[in-house]
C-alpha positions as CSV (number, residue, x, y, z in Angstrom):
1,M,117.3,43.9,69.1
2,R,116.9,42.5,72.5
3,K,113.4,43.9,72.9
4,I,112.2,42.2,69.7
5,A,113.6,38.9,70.9
6,L,111.9,39.3,74.3
7,F,108.6,40.2,72.6
8,L,108.8,37.2,70.3
9,A,109.7,34.8,73.2
10,S,106.8,36.1,75.3
11,F,104.4,35.9,72.4
12,V,105.4,32.2,71.7
13,L,105.1,31.4,75.4
14,L,101.6,32.9,75.5
15,M,100.5,30.9,72.4
16,V,101.9,27.7,73.9
17,I,100.1,28.2,77.2
18,T,96.7,29.2,75.7
19,T,96.5,26.8,72.8
20,P,95.4,23.7,74.9
21,L,92.6,25.8,76.4
22,S,91.2,27.0,73.1
23,V,91.5,23.5,71.5
24,S,89.6,21.9,74.4
25,A,86.9,24.5,74.1
26,L,86.5,23.9,70.4
27,F,87.0,20.1,70.2
28,G,86.3,18.9,73.8
29,P,83.7,16.3,74.7
30,S,80.9,18.8,75.2
31,S,81.5,20.5,71.8
32,L,80.4,17.3,70.0
33,S,77.5,16.6,72.3
34,T,73.9,17.7,72.6
35,S,72.4,18.5,75.9
36,F,69.1,17.0,77.1
37,G,66.9,17.1,80.1
38,G,63.4,16.3,81.3
39,R,61.2,13.7,83.0
40,I,61.6,10.0,82.3
41,I,58.4,8.4,81.0
42,S,59.8,4.9,80.2
43,V,62.8,2.8,80.7
44,L,63.3,-0.4,78.7
45,P,66.2,-2.8,79.4
46,C,68.1,-3.9,76.3
47,E,69.6,-7.3,75.7
48,E,73.1,-5.7,75.4
49,G,72.9,-4.5,79.0
50,F,71.8,-1.0,78.0
51,F,68.7,1.0,79.0
52,F,66.5,2.6,76.3
53,V,65.2,5.7,78.1
54,T,62.4,7.9,76.8
55,I,62.1,11.4,78.3
56,I,59.7,14.3,77.8
57,P,61.3,17.7,77.9
58,A,59.4,20.8,78.8
59,G,56.6,21.3,76.2
60,V,58.1,19.1,73.5
61,F,57.5,15.6,72.1
62,P,59.2,12.6,73.8
63,I,62.8,11.9,72.9
64,S,64.7,8.6,73.4
65,Y,68.3,8.0,74.5
66,V,70.4,4.9,75.3
67,W,72.2,4.5,78.6
68,T,75.3,2.2,78.4
69,P,77.7,1.0,81.0
70,G,80.3,3.4,79.6
71,T,78.1,6.4,80.4
72,I,79.5,8.7,83.0
73,T,76.7,8.5,85.6
74,K,76.4,11.0,88.4
75,L,74.1,11.6,91.4
76,A,71.5,8.8,91.8
77,G,72.8,6.2,89.4
78,P,71.5,5.1,86.0
79,P,68.0,6.1,84.9
80,R,65.6,3.3,86.0
81,T,62.4,4.8,87.3
82,P,59.7,6.7,85.4
83,G,59.1,10.1,87.0
84,Q,62.8,10.8,87.7
85,Q,64.3,14.0,86.4
86,I,67.3,13.6,84.1
87,L,69.9,15.9,82.7
88,G,72.9,15.1,80.5
89,L,74.9,15.0,77.3
90,A,74.3,12.7,74.3
91,D,76.5,12.0,71.3
92,T,76.5,9.2,68.7
93,P,73.5,7.0,67.6
94,I,73.5,3.5,69.0
95,T,71.2,0.5,68.6
96,C,69.3,-1.3,71.4
97,T,67.5,-4.6,71.0
98,V,64.4,-5.0,73.2
99,F,62.0,-8.0,73.6
100,G,64.4,-10.1,71.5
101,F,63.4,-8.9,68.1
102,L,62.8,-5.1,68.2
103,T,65.9,-3.0,67.4
104,L,65.6,0.7,68.4
105,V,68.0,3.5,67.5
106,A,68.7,6.5,69.7
107,Q,71.6,8.7,70.8
108,R,74.0,7.3,73.4
109,M,74.1,9.1,76.7
110,Q,77.6,10.4,77.2
111,M,77.1,11.8,80.7
112,V,73.9,11.7,82.8
113,G,72.6,12.8,86.2
114,T,69.3,11.7,87.6
115,S,67.1,12.7,90.5
116,P,66.9,10.4,93.6
117,I,63.1,9.7,93.1
């Protein structure tokens, strides 16, 4: 009887320890995000204080993303210069108003790193 109780206690302890790891792998920030990367071809400042960034990945058509002040920014700061290399994660669609009247929609950058160029 004592071996069964010890087995059950160790099994429950193992489940309690490993559950947070498996839940974070399934439902963590990167599981809901799409990764992106490439060379920046244009950066447009938005009226909301955002940047509308268009990149060209290797061998594919240009794709646009929106940098916000809430974006986790690493390395050389927010994307500002065409020609920089960029790598990051994007999540939900967001709007960006440029030139006072044009509203553009793209995915919000969740985390981004840029090259120093």
